N, C-alpha and C positions, 0 to 999 in steps of 0.2 A: 319427147315431152309426154308426161302422163296427163291424160284428160279424164276427169271425173264427170260422169253423165248421170242425170236423174230426170224423171219426167212424171207425167200422170198418163192416164189412158189416152188423152188427146194427142200426146206426142210419142206414143209407143212405137208406131211405125217409123217415124222419123228417127227416133233413137236407134232402132235396130239397123236401119240403113246407114245412119251416120257413123255408127261404130265400125262398120265395114270400111267406109270411106277413110276414117281416121287411121285405122290400122294399116290400110294400103299406103297411106302417106308416111308410115313409119312411127306413128304414135302408139303409146301404150294406153289402152282404154280400160277404165274401171266403171262398170255399170252398177249404179246404186238402186236400180229398180224403177218401176216394177218389172217383174219377169213375165207376167202374162196380163192380158187385157181384162180389166174390171172397170166397167162404166161408172162405178161409184167409188173408185179408189180415192185415197187422200194423199195428195202430193207433199204436204209439209215434211214428213219424216224422210222421204226419199231425197228431197232437195237439201234438207239440213244435213243429212249424212254425207252427201256429196260435198257440200261446203266445208264441213268439218274435215273431210279427207284432204281437200285442197289446202287448208290452213296447216294441217299436220305435215303434209308433204313439204310445203314451202318452208316451214320452220325447221324441217330436217334437211333442207338444202336440195330438195328434189324440185326440178322444174315441173310445175303442175298448174293447170287451169281447170275451170269447171264450166259445164254447159248444162243448163236446166231448161226444160220445155213444159209448156202447158198450152191450153187453148189460146190464151192471150199472152202468157208469159208474166203477167203482173203478179199473181199470187206466188209463183215460183221465185220471182225476184225478191219479193218481200220475205219469204221464208229463208232464202239463202242469206239475205242481209241481216238476219237475226244472229248469225254466227260471228263472234268477235274475230276481226281480221279479214272479213270478207267485204269486198267492194263489188257488188253484183250490179250490172247494168242491163236494162232492157234494151235490146237491139232490134231495129226494124229496117235498117238499110246498111250499105257498106260504110257510109260515113259514121254512123253511130257505133258500128263495130270497131272501126279504126280509132275514133276519139275515145272510146271507152278505155282502150289500152294506152293510147298516146298521152292523154291528158289526165286520166283518172287512175291509171295503173290497175284497172279492174281485173280481178282474178276469176270472176265468174260472169258469164253472160246468160241472159234469159231471153228466150225466143218464143213467140206465139206460134205454135204449130198450125193453128187454124188460120193464120194470117198470111202464110207464105208457102211458096212451092218448095219442094225438096232442093231444087237447084239454088234458089235464093238462100235457103238455110245453110247449105254447104258453103256458099260464097261468103256469108256473114261470118261463119265459124272459121273458115280458112283465113280471112282477113284479120279477125281477132287474134288468132294464134300467131300469125306472122308479123304483127305490128308490135314493135317494142315500146315500152314506156319512154317518153322523151327525156325524163329526168330534169326538165326545166325547173328552175328554182321555184317559180310561182306554183307549179303543180305539186312539187314536193312539199311546199309550205302548206298548201290547202289540204293535202292528204294527211299531213301531220296534225292539222287542226281537227280533222274528223277522228283520227286515231286518239287524240287527247280526250275528246268528248266521250268516245267509246270507252276509254280506260277509266276516266275519273269524273266525267261530267263537266270538265272545264271548257270554257269558251273565252274568246277574246272579249275585252270590255266592250259594252254597247256604246258606240260613239254618240248616241242620242241621250245618254243618261247624264 
């Protein structure tokens, strides 16, 4: 599988170590930056480029997922989710990593590098990668509703109206 990675300065050490871990597991890793430590770097472009690459790969039939890091992971998740076709989930334990894939068919995860040890981070990412989407009708339906809104702003009728 191809894994697209992006971070900011807070996750740079994790990103470098993680790339080695993922390559050793047989994955192709694409690093979207940064390439050197800069305490005032701006993560949005790195994360958006990684998310765009995930979408492009998936549309081309390439098995691909993304991993973005930051101090908390919140901003990186927000940035990735601005890309059409991305479902980025903030992951903080094994359960959220698994459910992101199983229920939401998330194609990017975001992790707070300052919130977890390297061992925790690798376990979250490994679980995310190894967990398939369940394909359950209710999950497919809900993801479709999100995609519809993303495409044209449509929502189901408000039952309170």
